[in-house]
N, C-alpha and C positions, 0 to 999 in steps of 0.2 A: 602901551605896554601889553594890555590885554590882547589886542589884535595881533601883536607880534607873537605872543605865546600860542595863539590858535594857529597861526600860520606855521610855526615850527612843528606843532604836533601833527598837522596834516602832512608835512614833509616827512616826518619820522615814520609814521604809519605807512605812507606810500612807499617808503624805502624797504619795508619788510613785507609787502603784500605778496600773497602766494602766487607762484607762477602757474601757467596753464599746463594741465596734465597732457602728456604725450602718450598715445596708444598706438602700438604697432601690432598688426595681425598678419601672419604669413598666408600664402595662397591655400595651403592645405594644413589642417589641424586635426587632432584626434581627441575625443572626449571619452570619459569613462562613466559618466552619470546619465540619468534620464533627462536632465535639462542642461542646455548649453548656457554657461555663464561666461561673462567677459574675462573673468580671472583665469579660466581654464584655457582659453584660446589666445589670449593677448598678452603682450608685454606692456606693463603700465608703469610710467615714470611720472613723478610729480613731487612737489615740495610739501604738499598737504597730506599727511598720513590718513586723515579722516576721509578726504576725497578719494584717495587711492583705494581705501577699503570699501567705500561705497561703490566705486566703479567695478571692483572685482565681483561684487554681488549682482551686477546688472544681468538679467536673464534675456537671452536672445531667442527663446523658443524651445520646444521639445527636441531632444536629441534623436537621431535616427536609431533604428533597431540595431542590435549588435551585428556587426558584419556588414552593415549598410552605410550609406552616406547621403548627405543632402547639401544643397548650396544655400548660402545666405548672401544676399546682395549688400553691397556697400551702403546703398540707400537705406536699407532696413537697419543697419548698424548705426548710421548717422542719426536716424530718427530717434534712437534710444539715448543718444549722447548729446549733451549741450556744454559748450564752453571748453571743448577739448581739441587737441590737435590729433587727427586720425590719419594713420598711414596703413592702408590696406588696398588690395586689388579690388576690381569692380565686383567680384564675387569670390567668396571663400568656400572651399570644399571642406565640410565637416564630416569626419568619419567616426564611427563608434568602435571603440576598442572591443575585441571579442576573442573568444577561444572556441575551437571546434572540437567536439568529441568524435574521434574517428570511429568508423564502423568496426575496426578491430577491437577497440575498447568496449564498444557496446556488446560485441560477441563474447568478449571475456566476462563481462558482467552477467550475461545470460547463462553462459556455461556454468559459472560458479553458482548461480541461483538454482539452476535445474539439478545440479549434483547435490546441492544442499537439501533439495526436496526429496531426494531418494537415498536417505542415509542407510537403508537396509540393503541396498543393491551392492553386489560384489563387483560388478562392472557396469559402466555407463558409456554409451556411445551417442554422440550428438552429430547428426548428419544433415546435410543440405541446409545449413543455417543461412538465412537471408535477412539482411537488415535494410529497412526502408525508412527514410527520413533523414533530413540534414539537420544535425543538432549543433546550433550555433548559440552560444551563451555569452553574457558579459564576462569580462575577466574577473577572476576571484574564485573562492572555494565554492564547490557545487556538491549537491547530493542527488539521489535518485530514488524512485519508488517503482517497483516492478508490479505490474498488474496482469494477472493471468486472464486470458480471454477464452481459453479452450477448456478450463475446468480441471484438467489433470496434467501432470508433467510427463506423460508417456504417450508414445505414438506421435501423431501430428499435433504439434503444440503451436499456439499463437500467444504472444505476449506483447504488452506495451510497456516501454520504459519511459517514465516521466522524469526528466532532468530539471533541476531547479537551481537558480543562482540569482541572488539580488532581486527577488520578486519576479523574475522572468522564468517561464516554463517552456520547454521544448520536448517533443515526444518522438520516440523512435519505435517503429513496429518491427517485430521479429517473428519469423516463422522458422520452424526446424522440425526434424524428425528425431525422436528420442527413443533409443533402445536401451534396455537395462536387463541384467540377469541377476537373479537372487534365488535362494533356496525357499521354496514354498511348501505348504502342507498338501500332501497327496494321499488319497485313500489307499491303504495297504491291502485292502481286500474289498469285496462288494459290501456296502453298508446298507442294510435294509431301512425302510422308513421307520421313524420313531426309535431309532437305535441310540442308546446313550453311549457317547464316545468315550473310549478308555485308551490307555496306553497300548500300543500295538495296532490300533485301528488307523493310525496316521503316521506317515514318515515324511522326511524332507527330501525334496529333489530340486535341482537347479533348473529353472525355466526362464525363457525370455518373457518379459512382463508386458510388453506394449499391447498385446492382444488380449490380456487377461483383465478381468474386473473383479473387485472384491476379494482378492486372494488373501491368504493368511500366511504370515511369515513366522509366527510363533505357535506351534502346535499345542503348547500348554494352555493357551487361551480357549481351545476347543474342548478340553477334557471336561466331562460332566454335562456338556450340552447335548441336545437331541437332534437327530437328522429330521428334516422336514420332508425329504424325498428320498427315494432309493438312489444311491450313488455308486456307479460302477467302479471297479478296481482301476487304480491309476489315475483317477480323475482329480484335477486340482480343486481343492475344497474352497468354497466361497462362503462368505458370511451369510448370504441370503439363503443358504442351504441348511443352516442350523438355527436352533433356537434354545432358549433356556427352558428346560422341561417344566411342566406345570407342577406346582406343589400339591394342589388339590385337583383331582380328576372328576369329570362329570359322573354323577351317580354316587359319589362318596358321601357317607354320612359324616357331618361335621358338627362341632359345637358352636352355636350362635351366641355371641356375647353382646349384650347391650349395656353400655356404661354411661351414666350421667353423673353430675356432681353429687346427686342424692342417692341413686340406686345402682345396683349391678344385678342384671338378670341374665339367665342362660336358658337356652332351649336347643333341641336337636333339629337339624335341618339336613337337606340333601342338596349337594351342588348341582345346579342345572347346567353348568358349563365348566370347562377347565379354567384354572386360575393359577397365576404365579404370585409369589410373595409381593404384597403391595398392590396388586391389581384388585379392582372391584368387580365382583361377579354376581350373578343372580343365584339366590338360594331359596329353596322352598321349605317353609316351616312345616315340620312333620305333624304338628298339632293342629294348626289352623289351615294348612295347605295353601297359604298365601305366599307369594313370591316377594322377596325383599332384596335389596342390594347390600352387599357386605364386602368388606376388605379382607383379603386373605392375610392371615397372620402367620400360620404355619400349616403343617400337613393336616391338622385336625381342628383348627380353630379359625373362625372368621368373626369380624367385628361389624356389628350392625349400627348404622347411623340413623338418627331420627330425622336428619335433614338431607 
């Protein structure tokens, strides 16, 4: 009886044994990820869900770059599979799903970026825009980063646009000529050297900016500043032509203040050089005739440090 039971059990389990998995792969397939898996390129049939799931995760190597393809031989696929029924050609063409960023889209991005860099301009013209580089990315959401190579958004400009998607990066190079017009500060009359600028010294005039450097678009920022050089009438004012006037002038007698947690002492000194508020200048002590370094506090006071 015992032998009969064993025989029956063997027959029972043999009757429910899992069938062989059947795998079908077409001659041309497309993948979307960095690695080629059997589940993405093949149709897998089988009675054993666990076996099917395991087969779907079998890797067949790295996927080609977006927009490219590679071939996988039937022998390579068979070497990764055991105990299955495989239907596929002698070699399978595997292509990588991709998207192309057209030159017109790159130009649109650059145009928007350059105009955003010139918010003070009344008019902007972008001429002779050229895009170099074939931007092919994986399918999916992408973003970009604009890198300026020329340093300023006027005249002849050169930019690199770095596109990113799913860990892949592609670059487009762009060259263009940018012209812009805006109202800038112009000398209303001849301004002598060391002249303190006041209302009436400056007016606004529209100029083309591509050949200008350091121009000023808000005349109010110039008021109270001092010219460093003589400026002819009608000249476009530049930031390097003006400076904050010194609070203390060379030769002026000032009060020297020395403060510590324990004492406060004062003495008279004479400024050896011009100084603006917050600057450290040389001051000669009128009593000892020794020079010390002191920070300018106001028109008549400097603070001496022991260190």
